[in-house]
DSSP file (Angstrom, degrees, kcal/mol; ACC not computed):
  #  RESIDUE AA STRUCTURE BP1 BP2  ACC     N-H-->O    O-->H-N    N-H-->O    O-->H-N    TCO  KAPPA ALPHA  PHI   PSI    X-CA   Y-CA   Z-CA
    1    1 A M              0   0    0      0, 0.0     2,-0.1     0, 0.0     5,-0.1   0.000 360.0 360.0 360.0 147.5  -34.5   22.2   18.0
    2    2 A N    >   -     0   0    0      1,-0.1     3,-1.1     3,-0.0     4,-0.1  -0.397 360.0 -99.1 -85.3 170.7  -36.7   20.1   20.3
    3    3 A G  G >  S+     0   0    0      1,-0.3     3,-0.9     2,-0.2    -1,-0.1   0.783 119.4  58.8 -60.8 -30.0  -35.5   18.5   23.5
    4    4 A E  G 3  S+     0   0    0      1,-0.2    -1,-0.3     0, 0.0     0, 0.0   0.780 108.0  44.5 -71.5 -26.1  -34.9   15.1   21.9
    5    5 A S  G <  S+     0   0    0     -3,-1.1    -1,-0.2     2,-0.1    -2,-0.2   0.103  76.3 143.6-110.1  23.7  -32.4   16.4   19.4
    6    6 A M    <   -     0   0    0     -3,-0.9     2,-0.5    -5,-0.1    -3,-0.0  -0.403  28.1-168.8 -65.4 137.9  -30.2   18.7   21.5
    7    7 A F        -     0   0    0     -2,-0.1     2,-0.4     2,-0.0    70,-0.2  -0.958  10.3-149.4-130.9 109.1  -26.6   18.7   20.6
    8    8 A E  B     +a   77   0A   0     68,-2.4    70,-2.6    -2,-0.5    68,-0.0  -0.678  24.2 167.5 -85.6 128.1  -24.3   20.4   23.0
    9    9 A V        -     0   0    0     -2,-0.4    70,-0.1    68,-0.2     3,-0.1  -0.978  39.2-102.7-135.8 150.3  -21.2   22.0   21.6
   10   10 A P        -     0   0    0      0, 0.0    69,-0.0     0, 0.0     5,-0.0  -0.295  52.0 -94.1 -62.0 157.9  -18.6   24.4   23.0
   11   11 A D     >  -     0   0    0      1,-0.1     4,-2.0     4,-0.0     3,-0.2  -0.296  37.3-103.2 -71.8 165.0  -19.0   28.0   21.8
   12   12 A E  H  > S+     0   0    0      1,-0.2     4,-2.5     2,-0.2     5,-0.2   0.837 119.8  55.7 -60.2 -36.5  -17.1   29.2   18.8
   13   13 A L  H  > S+     0   0    0      2,-0.2     4,-2.3     1,-0.2    -1,-0.2   0.930 107.8  48.3 -62.7 -45.1  -14.6   31.1   20.8
   14   14 A D  H  > S+     0   0    0     -3,-0.2     4,-2.4     1,-0.2    -2,-0.2   0.890 113.1  48.2 -63.2 -38.8  -13.7   28.0   22.9
   15   15 A L  H  X S+     0   0    0     -4,-2.0     4,-3.0     2,-0.2     5,-0.3   0.889 109.4  52.9 -68.3 -38.2  -13.3   26.0   19.6
   16   16 A T  H  X>S+     0   0    0     -4,-2.5     4,-1.2     2,-0.2     5,-1.1   0.894 111.5  46.6 -62.9 -39.6  -11.1   28.7   18.1
   17   17 A I  H  <5S+     0   0    0     -4,-2.3    -2,-0.2     2,-0.2    -1,-0.2   0.924 113.1  49.3 -66.9 -44.3   -8.9   28.6   21.2
   18   18 A F  H  <5S+     0   0    0     -4,-2.4    -2,-0.2     1,-0.2    -1,-0.2   0.945 120.6  34.5 -60.2 -49.7   -8.8   24.8   21.0
   19   19 A F  H  <5S-     0   0    0     -4,-3.0    -1,-0.2     2,-0.2    -2,-0.2   0.624 101.2-133.9 -81.6 -12.8   -7.9   24.6   17.3
   20   20 A E  T  <5S+     0   0    0     -4,-1.2     2,-0.3    -5,-0.3    -3,-0.2   0.835  76.2  74.5  59.7  35.0   -5.8   27.8   17.5
   21   21 A C  S   <S-     0   0    0     -5,-1.1    -2,-0.2    -6,-0.2    -1,-0.2  -0.978  85.3 -98.8-163.3 161.5   -7.5   29.0   14.3
   22   22 A E        -     0   0    0     -2,-0.3    14,-0.4     1,-0.1    -9,-0.0  -0.418  61.0 -77.9 -75.8 160.3  -10.7   30.5   13.0
   23   23 A P        -     0   0    0      0, 0.0    12,-0.3     0, 0.0    -1,-0.1  -0.362  30.3-146.0 -60.0 139.8  -13.2   28.1   11.3
   24   24 A L  S    S+     0   0    0     10,-2.8     2,-0.3     1,-0.2    11,-0.2   0.865  87.8  16.8 -70.8 -39.4  -12.2   27.3    7.7
   25   25 A E  E     +E   34   0B   0      9,-1.5     9,-2.1    -3,-0.0     2,-0.3  -0.979  67.4 170.5-134.9 148.3  -15.9   27.1    6.8
   26   26 A K  E     -E   33   0B   0     -2,-0.3     7,-0.2     7,-0.2     2,-0.1  -0.919  24.3-135.6-157.3 127.9  -19.0   28.5    8.6
   27   27 A D    >   -     0   0    0      5,-1.9     3,-1.2    -2,-0.3     5,-0.1  -0.362  35.7-101.8 -80.9 169.8  -22.6   28.7    7.4
   28   28 A S  T 3  S+     0   0    0      1,-0.3    -1,-0.1     2,-0.1     0, 0.0   0.766 121.2  52.3 -64.3 -26.1  -24.6   31.9    8.0
   29   29 A S  T 3  S-     0   0    0      3,-0.0    -1,-0.3     1,-0.0    -2,-0.0   0.663 103.9-128.2 -83.7 -15.3  -26.5   30.3   10.9
   30   30 A G  S <  S+     0   0    0     -3,-1.2    -2,-0.1     2,-0.2     3,-0.1   0.560  81.5 111.2  78.7   7.6  -23.3   29.3   12.7
   31   31 A C        +     0   0    0      1,-0.2    20,-3.2    19,-0.1     2,-0.5   0.605  69.6  55.4 -89.3 -13.0  -24.7   25.7   13.0
   32   32 A L  E     + F   0  50B   0     18,-0.2    -5,-1.9    19,-0.1     2,-0.3  -0.973  68.5 168.2-124.5 116.4  -22.1   24.2   10.6
   33   33 A L  E     -EF  26  49B   0     16,-1.9    16,-2.1    -2,-0.5     2,-0.4  -0.950  15.5-168.5-129.3 147.7  -18.5   24.8   11.3
   34   34 A C  E     -EF  25  48B   0     -9,-2.1   -10,-2.8    -2,-0.3    -9,-1.5  -0.994   5.1-169.1-137.0 130.3  -15.3   23.3    9.9
   35   35 A Y  E     - F   0  47B   0     12,-2.8    12,-2.4    -2,-0.4     2,-0.4  -0.900   5.6-157.2-116.2 147.0  -11.8   23.6   11.3
   36   36 A K  E     + F   0  46B   0    -14,-0.4     2,-0.4    -2,-0.4    10,-0.2  -0.993  14.0 174.1-126.5 129.6   -8.5   22.7    9.7
   37   37 A V  E     - F   0  45B   0      8,-2.2     8,-3.3    -2,-0.4     2,-0.4  -0.989  14.2-158.3-132.5 141.3   -5.3   22.0   11.7
   38   38 A T  E     - F   0  44B   0     -2,-0.4     6,-0.2     6,-0.2     2,-0.1  -0.982  12.9-150.3-119.4 130.4   -1.9   20.7   10.4
   39   39 A D    >   -     0   0    0      4,-2.1     3,-1.9    -2,-0.4    70,-0.1  -0.357  35.3 -94.4 -92.5 178.2    0.5   19.0   12.8
   40   40 A K  T 3  S+     0   0    0     68,-0.8    69,-0.1     1,-0.3    -1,-0.1   0.639 123.2  60.7 -69.8 -13.0    4.3   18.9   12.6
   41   41 A A  T 3  S-     0   0    0      2,-0.1    -1,-0.3    69,-0.0    68,-0.1   0.483 119.6-108.3 -87.4  -4.0    4.2   15.6   10.8
   42   42 A G    <   +     0   0    0     -3,-1.9    21,-0.7     1,-0.3     2,-0.4   0.591  70.0 144.6  88.8  10.9    2.2   17.2    7.9
   43   43 A I  E     - G   0  62B   0     19,-0.1    -4,-2.1    20,-0.1     2,-0.5  -0.714  38.7-147.7 -83.7 129.6   -1.1   15.5    8.7
   44   44 A D  E     -FG  38  61B   0     17,-3.4    17,-2.4    -2,-0.4     2,-0.5  -0.850   8.4-161.2 -96.4 131.5   -4.2   17.7    8.1
   45   45 A L  E     -FG  37  60B   0     -8,-3.3    -8,-2.2    -2,-0.5     2,-0.6  -0.966   3.9-168.2-110.9 125.1   -7.2   17.3   10.3
   46   46 A Y  E     -FG  36  59B   0     13,-2.6    13,-2.2    -2,-0.5     2,-0.5  -0.969   9.6-176.5-109.5 115.9  -10.5   18.6    9.1
   47   47 A F  E     +FG  35  58B   0    -12,-2.4   -12,-2.8    -2,-0.6     2,-0.3  -0.960  10.1 165.4-116.0 119.2  -13.1   18.6   11.9
   48   48 A S  E     -FG  34  57B   0      9,-2.6     9,-2.9    -2,-0.5     2,-0.3  -0.953  12.2-176.7-133.8 154.2  -16.6   19.6   11.1
   49   49 A F  E     -FG  33  56B   0    -16,-2.1   -16,-1.9    -2,-0.3     2,-0.5  -0.991  16.9-149.6-146.8 154.9  -20.0   19.4   12.8
   50   50 A D  E  >> -FG  32  55B   0      5,-2.2     5,-1.7    -2,-0.3     4,-1.2  -0.971   4.8-163.2-126.4 112.4  -23.5   20.3   11.9
   51   51 A E  T  45S+     0   0    0    -20,-3.2    -1,-0.1    -2,-0.5   -19,-0.1   0.855  91.2  48.5 -65.5 -35.5  -25.7   21.2   15.0
   52   52 A I  T  45S+     0   0    0    -21,-0.2    -1,-0.2     1,-0.2   -20,-0.1   0.929 118.2  38.4 -72.5 -45.2  -29.0   20.7   13.1
   53   53 A Q  T  45S-     0   0    0      2,-0.1    21,-0.5    20,-0.0    -1,-0.2   0.604 102.7-133.9 -78.4 -11.5  -28.1   17.3   11.6
   54   54 A R  T  <5 +     0   0    0     -4,-1.2    21,-2.7     1,-0.2    20,-0.5   0.940  58.5 138.4  54.7  50.8  -26.3   16.3   14.8
   55   55 A S  E   < -G   50   0B   0     -5,-1.7    -5,-2.2    18,-0.2     2,-0.4  -0.907  40.9-161.5-128.3 154.2  -23.4   15.0   12.9
   56   56 A I  E     -GH  49  72B   0     16,-2.4    16,-2.3    -2,-0.3     2,-0.4  -0.994   7.0-167.8-132.5 138.7  -19.6   15.1   13.2
   57   57 A Q  E     -GH  48  71B   0     -9,-2.9    -9,-2.6    -2,-0.4     2,-0.4  -0.994   2.5-170.8-129.5 135.6  -17.1   14.5   10.4
   58   58 A V  E     -GH  47  70B   0     12,-2.8    12,-2.8    -2,-0.4     2,-0.4  -0.994   4.6-176.4-125.5 127.4  -13.3   13.9   10.7
   59   59 A R  E     -GH  46  69B   0    -13,-2.2   -13,-2.6    -2,-0.4     2,-0.5  -0.985   8.9-162.3-121.6 133.8  -11.0   13.8    7.7
   60   60 A L  E     -GH  45  68B   0      8,-2.4     7,-3.2    -2,-0.4     8,-1.5  -0.977  15.1-178.2-113.7 128.1   -7.3   13.1    7.9
   61   61 A V  E     -GH  44  66B   0    -17,-2.4   -17,-3.4    -2,-0.5     2,-0.4  -0.974  11.9-168.5-129.8 137.6   -5.3   14.1    4.9
   62   62 A Y  E >  S-GH  43  65B   0      3,-2.7     3,-2.2    -2,-0.4   -19,-0.1  -0.985  75.8 -20.5-129.6 122.5   -1.6   13.7    4.1
   63   63 A Q  T 3  S-     0   0    0    -21,-0.7    -1,-0.1    -2,-0.4     3,-0.1   0.863 128.6 -49.6  48.3  43.6    0.1   15.4    1.2
   64   64 A G  T 3  S+     0   0    0      1,-0.2     2,-0.5   -20,-0.0    -1,-0.3   0.355 115.5 113.2  84.0  -6.0   -3.3   15.9   -0.5
   65   65 A S  E <   -H   62   0B   0     -3,-2.2    -3,-2.7     0, 0.0     2,-0.4  -0.870  68.1-125.7-103.8 129.1   -4.4   12.2   -0.1
   66   66 A E  E     +H   61   0B   0     -2,-0.5    -5,-0.3    -5,-0.2     3,-0.1  -0.577  28.8 176.5 -72.7 124.4   -7.3   11.4    2.1
   67   67 A L  E     +     0   0B   0     -7,-3.2     2,-0.3    -2,-0.4    -6,-0.2   0.833  65.8   8.0 -92.2 -42.5   -6.2    8.8    4.7
   68   68 A V  E     -H   60   0B   0     -8,-1.5    -8,-2.4     2,-0.0     2,-0.4  -1.000  52.1-173.5-146.0 140.1   -9.4    8.5    6.8
   69   69 A L  E     +H   59   0B   0     -2,-0.3     2,-0.4   -10,-0.2   -10,-0.2  -0.966  12.0 178.1-133.7 119.9  -13.0    9.9    6.6
   70   70 A I  E     +H   58   0B   0    -12,-2.8   -12,-2.8    -2,-0.4     2,-0.4  -0.985   1.1 175.5-123.5 130.2  -15.3    9.2    9.5
   71   71 A Y  E     +H   57   0B   0     -2,-0.4     2,-0.4   -14,-0.2   -14,-0.2  -0.999   3.6 171.7-134.3 131.2  -18.8   10.5    9.6
   72   72 A E  E     -H   56   0B   0    -16,-2.3   -16,-2.4    -2,-0.4     3,-0.2  -1.000  13.6-157.8-143.5 142.6  -21.3    9.8   12.3
   73   73 A E        +     0   0    0     -2,-0.4   -18,-0.2   -18,-0.2   -19,-0.1  -0.431  66.6  62.1-103.9-177.6  -24.8   11.1   13.2
   74   74 A F        +     0   0    0    -21,-0.5    20,-2.3   -20,-0.5   -19,-0.2   0.807  67.1 176.9  66.3  33.6  -26.7   11.1   16.5
   75   75 A A  E     + B   0  93A   0    -21,-2.7    18,-0.3    18,-0.2    -1,-0.2  -0.465  14.8 178.6 -67.2 137.0  -24.1   13.4   18.2
   76   76 A E  E     -     0   0A   0     16,-3.4   -68,-2.4     1,-0.3     2,-0.3   0.742  59.8  -1.6-105.4 -38.4  -25.1   14.3   21.7
   77   77 A K  E     -aB   8  92A   0     15,-1.5    15,-2.8   -70,-0.2     2,-0.4  -0.989  42.2-161.5-160.5 141.7  -22.2   16.4   22.9
   78   78 A I  E     + B   0  91A   0    -70,-2.6     2,-0.3    -2,-0.3    13,-0.2  -0.999  27.7 171.8-119.4 129.5  -18.8   17.8   22.0
   79   79 A S  E     - B   0  90A   0     11,-2.3    11,-3.1    -2,-0.4     2,-0.6  -0.965  34.9-121.5-135.9 155.3  -16.7   18.9   25.0
   80   80 A I  E     + B   0  89A   0     -2,-0.3     2,-0.2     9,-0.2     9,-0.2  -0.871  42.7 173.5 -96.7 120.2  -13.1   20.0   25.5
   81   81 A E  E     - B   0  88A   0      7,-3.0     7,-2.3    -2,-0.6     2,-0.3  -0.681  21.0-144.0-123.1 173.2  -11.4   17.7   28.0
   82   82 A N  E     + B   0  87A   0      5,-0.2     2,-0.2    -2,-0.2     5,-0.2  -0.999  20.2 163.1-141.6 138.3   -7.9   17.2   29.4
   83   83 A D  E >   - B   0  86A   0      3,-2.0     3,-1.6    -2,-0.3    -2,-0.0  -0.767  59.4 -74.6-138.1-170.8   -6.0   14.1   30.4
   84   84 A K  T 3  S+     0   0    0      1,-0.3     3,-0.1    -2,-0.2    -2,-0.0   0.720 130.2  51.0 -64.7 -19.2   -2.3   13.3   31.0
   85   85 A T  T 3  S-     0   0    0      1,-0.3    -1,-0.3     3,-0.0     2,-0.3   0.525 120.1 -93.9 -95.6  -5.6   -1.6   13.4   27.3
   86   86 A G  E <   -B   83   0A   0     -3,-1.6    -3,-2.0    22,-0.0    -1,-0.3  -0.801  57.3 -27.9 132.6-171.2   -3.2   16.8   26.7
   87   87 A E  E     +B   82   0A   0     -2,-0.3    19,-0.5    -5,-0.2    20,-0.4  -0.579  59.4 165.3 -84.3 144.0   -6.3   18.6   25.7
   88   88 A Y  E     -BC  81 105A   0     -7,-2.3    -7,-3.0    -2,-0.2     2,-0.5  -0.977  39.1-106.8-152.3 162.3   -8.8   16.9   23.3
   89   89 A L  E     -BC  80 104A   0     15,-2.5    15,-2.2    -2,-0.3     2,-0.6  -0.844  28.8-155.7 -91.4 130.4  -12.3   17.0   22.0
   90   90 A L  E     -BC  79 103A   0    -11,-3.1   -11,-2.3    -2,-0.5     2,-0.5  -0.945  10.6-168.9-106.4 121.5  -14.6   14.4   23.4
   91   91 A C  E     -BC  78 102A   0     11,-2.9    11,-2.3    -2,-0.6     2,-0.4  -0.950   0.8-165.0-116.0 125.2  -17.5   13.6   21.1
   92   92 A N  E     -BC  77 101A   0    -15,-2.8   -16,-3.4    -2,-0.5   -15,-1.5  -0.910   6.6-178.0-113.9 138.2  -20.4   11.4   22.3
   93   93 A F  E     +BC  75 100A   0      7,-2.5     7,-1.7    -2,-0.4     2,-0.3  -0.965   1.7 179.7-130.1 145.8  -23.0    9.8   20.1
   94   94 A I  E     + C   0  99A   0    -20,-2.3     5,-0.2    -2,-0.3     2,-0.2  -0.946   7.2 162.0-150.4 130.8  -26.1    7.8   21.0
   95   95 A S        -     0   0    0      3,-2.6    24,-0.0    -2,-0.3    -2,-0.0  -0.641  58.2 -83.9-126.1-171.9  -28.8    6.1   18.9
   96   96 A K  S    S+     0   0    0     -2,-0.2     3,-0.1     1,-0.2    23,-0.0   0.816 126.3  22.3 -66.1 -29.8  -31.3    3.3   19.7
   97   97 A E  S    S+     0   0    0      1,-0.2    22,-3.1    22,-0.1     2,-0.4   0.695 120.8  44.5-110.3 -24.3  -28.7    0.6   18.9
   98   98 A V  E     - D   0 118A   0     20,-0.3    -3,-2.6    21,-0.2     2,-0.4  -0.955  48.6-163.4-135.4 142.2  -25.2    2.1   19.3
   99   99 A E  E     -CD  94 117A   0     18,-2.6    18,-2.6    -2,-0.4     2,-0.3  -0.995  22.7-176.0-120.6 128.1  -23.2    4.4   21.6
  100  100 A S  E     -CD  93 116A   0     -7,-1.7    -7,-2.5    -2,-0.4     2,-0.4  -0.897  13.0-166.2-126.9 153.1  -20.0    5.8   20.3
  101  101 A T  E     -CD  92 115A   0     14,-2.4    14,-2.4    -2,-0.3     2,-0.4  -0.999   4.4-171.4-136.9 138.1  -17.2    8.0   21.6
  102  102 A A  E     -CD  91 114A   0    -11,-2.3   -11,-2.9    -2,-0.4     2,-0.4  -0.983   6.4-162.4-128.3 142.8  -14.5    9.8   19.7
  103  103 A R  E     -CD  90 113A   0     10,-2.6    10,-2.2    -2,-0.4     2,-0.5  -0.994   7.3-168.6-122.5 130.5  -11.4   11.6   21.1
  104  104 A V  E     -CD  89 112A   0    -15,-2.2   -15,-2.5    -2,-0.4     2,-0.4  -0.957   3.5-175.3-125.6 113.3   -9.6   14.1   18.8
  105  105 A Y  E     +CD  88 111A   0      6,-3.0     6,-1.8    -2,-0.5   -17,-0.2  -0.831  10.2 177.8-102.7 143.3   -6.2   15.4   19.9
  106  106 A V        +     0   0    0    -19,-0.5     4,-0.2    -2,-0.4    -1,-0.1   0.521  47.5  98.5-120.3 -11.8   -4.5   18.2   17.8
  107  107 A R  S    S-     0   0    0    -20,-0.4    -1,-0.2     2,-0.2     2,-0.1  -0.994  95.1  -9.7-136.6 142.9   -1.3   18.8   19.8
  108  108 A P  S    S-     0   0    0      0, 0.0   -68,-0.8     0, 0.0     2,-0.3  -0.943 142.0  -1.5 -75.0 -24.3    1.5   17.9   19.6
  109  109 A L  S    S-     0   0    0    -70,-0.1     2,-0.3    -2,-0.1    -2,-0.2  -0.932  82.3-101.5-123.8 151.8    0.4   15.4   17.0
  110  110 A I        +     0   0    0     -2,-0.3     2,-0.3    -4,-0.2    -4,-0.2  -0.538  45.8 171.2 -70.9 130.3   -3.0   14.7   15.6
  111  111 A R  E     -D  105   0A   0     -6,-1.8    -6,-3.0    -2,-0.3     2,-0.4  -0.996  11.5-173.0-140.4 138.9   -4.6   11.6   17.0
  112  112 A V  E     -D  104   0A   0     -2,-0.3     2,-0.4    -8,-0.2    -8,-0.2  -0.997   3.4-177.3-133.3 129.9   -8.1   10.3   16.7
  113  113 A S  E     +D  103   0A   0    -10,-2.2   -10,-2.6    -2,-0.4     2,-0.4  -0.990   7.9 178.1-123.8 139.5   -9.7    7.4   18.5
  114  114 A W  E     +D  102   0A   0     -2,-0.4     2,-0.3   -12,-0.2   -12,-0.2  -0.988   3.9 168.0-144.9 126.3  -13.2    6.3   17.7
  115  115 A G  E     -D  101   0A   0    -14,-2.4   -14,-2.4    -2,-0.4     2,-0.3  -0.987  14.2-160.5-143.8 152.9  -15.2    3.4   19.1
  116  116 A S  E     -D  100   0A   0     -2,-0.3     2,-0.4   -16,-0.2   -16,-0.2  -0.973   1.0-164.9-133.0 146.7  -18.8    2.1   19.2
  117  117 A L  E     -D   99   0A   0    -18,-2.6   -18,-2.6    -2,-0.3     2,-0.3  -0.992  25.2-121.2-129.0 138.9  -20.6   -0.3   21.4
  118  118 A E  E      D   98   0A   0     -2,-0.4   -20,-0.3   -20,-0.2   -21,-0.1  -0.596 360.0 360.0 -74.5 136.9  -23.9   -2.0   20.8
  119  119 A I              0   0    0    -22,-3.1   -21,-0.2    -2,-0.3    -1,-0.1   0.385 360.0 360.0-117.3 360.0  -26.5   -1.1   23.5
């Protein structure tokens, strides 16, 4: 990848510790990973990213029905952060027109917040 398209992500071990599971899917290059977590309310979270495409996808599924699908490109960074409510993934995106941030919590319940601002 060139310097303009760098996408920083935690290493696979750190993500495995965060999600408390191995990736559900992984391509041979290790650049595309998908994790699945189910919380005590029965919500399934599918979190996937593609380092080459610089994209992140979040799916929330309940009893086999998809509730939410969010897909965004121009990802700059995924980091594991902590606040008073717990550990979460912080995902930052930036394009020429929009800057977005997503927070993904998996414990004790799955929560996702996603917002964009025009720049």
